[in-house]
N, C-alpha and C positions, 0 to 999 in steps of 0.2 A: 822611885817616887819623883814626880815632876811638879813644877809650879807654873801657874799661869795667872796673869793679872789682866782683868777686864775693866776698861774705862767706861764709866756711866755718865760722862759729861753731857750727853745729849738729853738726859732726863733728870727730873728732880730726884735726888737720892733719897729724900724722905718718902716720896711716893714709891720708890723701888723697895727700900728696906722696911717701910712701914713704921707706924708709931711704936716706940719702944722696941724696934727691930722685930716686930711681929711677923712680917713677911719673910725676913731673913731666917727666922726660926723655922718657918715652913720649908724654905729651901734646904736648910740643913737636915731636916727630917726626910726630905725626898732623896738626899744623897748622903746617907749616914757614913759612907766609907771615905768621904772627902773631908778635908779640913777647910772650912770656909770662913774667911775673915773679911770684914768691911773696913775700908780705910778711906774716909771722905767720899770722893766720887769714884772710888775704885773698889773692886772686889777681887780677893786673892783666893785661888783654888789650889789645893795641894793634895796629891794622891795619884792613883793609877791613871795612865794616859787615857784609857777608854772611858773611865768615869768622868774625867775632866772634859773630854770631848762631848759626852752626853749632857753634862751640866751646861757647857757653853752654848749648845744648841737651844736649850730651854731658856737660858738667860737672854739670848738674842731674840727669842720670841717675846719675852717679857718686855724687853727694851723697845721692840717694834710696836707693841701694843701701846706702851706708854707714850711713845713719840707721836702716835696717831691720836690718842684720846686724852692724854694729860693726866688721867686718873685711873686707878685700878683698885678694885676692892680686894680684900683678902680672899674672897670666894673665887673671883676671877683668877687671881694669882695661883690659887691651888688648882683650878681647872686647867690652866695652861701647863702647869708642871705635871699634872696627872694625865694629860691627853697624849697618848702615844700613837693613836691611829691617825692616818693622814687626814681623815674628815675633820677631826677635832683641830688639828694643826691648821688646816685651810680656813677653818671658821675664824680663827684669830688673826692669821697672817694676811690672807688675801680677802679680807672683808670688803665686799662691794657696797657702795652707797645704796644700791638697789635692795640690799638686805633689810633696810629700814622699813618696818611695818607702818609706824606712825611717828610723826613729829609732834611731841606733846608740848605743854606749856613751857615757856622759857627755853625753847630750843632743845628740850630733852628728846632723845631718840629712843624709840622702843624697838627692839630687835628680837628675833628668835636667837637665844644665846647658846643653846646646846644642840647636839646632833639630832636628838629626838624632837626637840621643839622645831627645828628646821623641817623635820619630816612632817610635823603637824601642818606647817605652812604649805608644803608641797602636796600633801594629801588633800587639804581643803581646796586647793586650786583645781584638783582633778576629780573630786567627788562632792556630792551634795550633802552627805552625812558622814561625820567622823566621830568615832568613839576614842577618846583620849583617856587612858586608864593609868594611874600611877599614884605613888605615895605623896604625902604632903610636901609642899615646897618645890615641886618639880616644874612649876610654871604652867600647869595645865590651864587654869582659869585665866591667868594673865595673858598668855599667848592667844587663847580663844577670844578674849575681849579685844585684843589688839587686831586680830584678823577681822572681827566684826566692825570695828571703828574704821579700819582701812577700807572695807567694802562700802561702808556708808559714805566716806569721804570721796571715794572713786565713783560714787553714784551707781554702784553695782546692785545696791538694794535701797529701799526707801525707808527702812526702819530697822532698829535693833531691838530684839526682845530677849531679856535676860531673866532666867527663872531658876528656882531651886526649891526643893521640898522644904517646908517649914517644920523641921524636926529638930528638937533640942538635942544638943551634943552631950548625952550622958548625964544631964542634970536637969532638974525641974526649975524653970524660971518663974513659975507661979503666975499670978495675975499681972499682966502688963497694962499700965494705964494708957490713955490717949485714944485717938481715933484709929481706924484700921491701918492707915499707912504707918503710924507710929508703932503699932503692935508688930507689924511684919518686917519693918526696916532692920531690926537687929539681925534677923536671919539672912538678909540680903547685903549686909555691910561689905563683905569682901568684893562684891561686884561694884559697889559705889567706889571703893578704894581704887580698884583698877581703872575705872573711868576717870577718876580725879587725876591720874597720872598721864592721861592721854588727851583730855579735852579741857580747854580753859573753863573756869567756873561759870562765867556768864553764858558761854555757848552751851555748856552742859545743862544749865538751868533752862535755857530756851528749848533744847531738845526734849527735856523731861516734860515741860509744860505742853509742848505740841505733840507729845507722845511719839516723837520720832525715835526716842529711846524709852523703852518701857521695861520696868523691873517689877516682877510680880511673882508671888508664890505659884508653884506648879499647879495647884488645884484650880487656879484661875484660867488655865489653858483649855479646860474642857469646853467642847462645843465650838471652838474657834477654828477658822481656817487661816493659816499664816502665810499670806502671799508676799512676794517682793521683800522678804525679811531675812535677816541673819539672826538665827535663834540659838541661844546657848542654854543648855540644861546643866547646871552646876550641881555638884554633890549628888550625882545620880545614883550612888549606892544607897541613898536613903529614899529612893522611889520604889514602890512596889511594882510587881509585874504588870498589873492593870494600869497603873499610873504611867509607866514607861511606854506601854502600848498606846495609851491615849495620847501621850506627847508625840510619839513618832508619827502618828496618823493625823496630826494637826498640820503637818508641813505641806504647804501649797506650792503654786507655780512660782518659779524664779526665787526659790528659797534655799538657804543652806542652814545646816544645823551641826553644832558640835555638842557632844554629850561627854562631860568629864566626870570622873569618879575615882574613888579609892576604896577598894574592897576590904582594906584593913580597918576602915573607920565607919562601919555601919552603925547608925544610931537608932535604927528602928526598934520598936518594942519586940520582945522575944517571940511573940506569937505571929510576927510578920517577917517575911523573907524579902530580901532585896531582889529586885527584878533585873538589876544590871548584868549580873553574870549570865543569866538566861538570854537576855537580849544580845549580848556579845556573841554567845555561842550559836544561837539560831540564825543570826544575821551575818555570820562570818563570811559566807560566800556569795552574798548578794551584791551584784554589780552596782557601783555608785556609792557603796558604803565602805569606808576605810576604818582600820583599827591601828592605833599607835599605843605601844606599851612604853611608858616612861619608868625610870628607875632612879636609884639614889645618885647615879652619875649626872642626872639632870637637875639636882637640887640647886637652886639659885638663891636660897635664903642664907642665913648665917651658916658658915662652914661646919658648925657643930651639928646642924640638922642632919647632914649626911651620916655622921657618926651615930647619931641617935637612932636613925632608921635602921642602920646595920645592926646595932645592938639589939633592938627589938626583934629583928628577923632571926638573929642567932638564938635569942631566947625562945622564940616560937618553934624553932627547929628542934631544940633540946627538950622542950616541955611536952 
């Protein structure tokens, strides 16, 4: 058994170890064969040499990330520890400023965080239509909105159109008061939330007033031709076959579209089938249409979301 002491003087130890040592506990779970102790600005590792060397490599990645960014969520901490492939390591270590998709309010940077989110960026650059399929929390919608905002700011398109089916998620909301906008806004709230992160409130209000950014239910796309636009269809698993065909045939000149969905969360009535699976299947080999599958490794919400997704998958496999 050997021992190694690593100095953390170049970073804030509270940021490294976490509140109530929350991040340190994650590190200990990642390396259960090591004895890991924190001492002020130092961390002591005791155990087999190969285990220590592996832990040192991960700790160096964590330190590099903190030196560059100053802050790191528990979710990022866990991603860096769990990323054993070179692509994931490069994502955190050699992050290029050009990776930034959007500079949001107060200097916030919006990036593609995971390997599959980066593939979304690359696929969108090379194709006009992208299907991004995956479970909740994998950043499908957020990354898609960031790509749309980037295209608008770079004057690659003249407008952004965000749409989703107005389908209740397994519960009846009953009568909703107010005008049409007030009735449909609850369904479109996730799209507003993403935009709020990327565009200052006053500018977003201007874009909405001038219809440079338009958020509308899917039914409102019928009969339109969407030119010079970046179009996002969110929650596409709740679109029927006819609705999806209608949407895909709206796309006009100099337009890009991203269709996001999660086949495990279909909220359509039992007598209606989702059109997303069919669309992905029959358009699989069409030139100019790309497909990205995201999974639990792309979850960027609370770290427990990944565990929840895995638990449900295990239950589905055994039932």
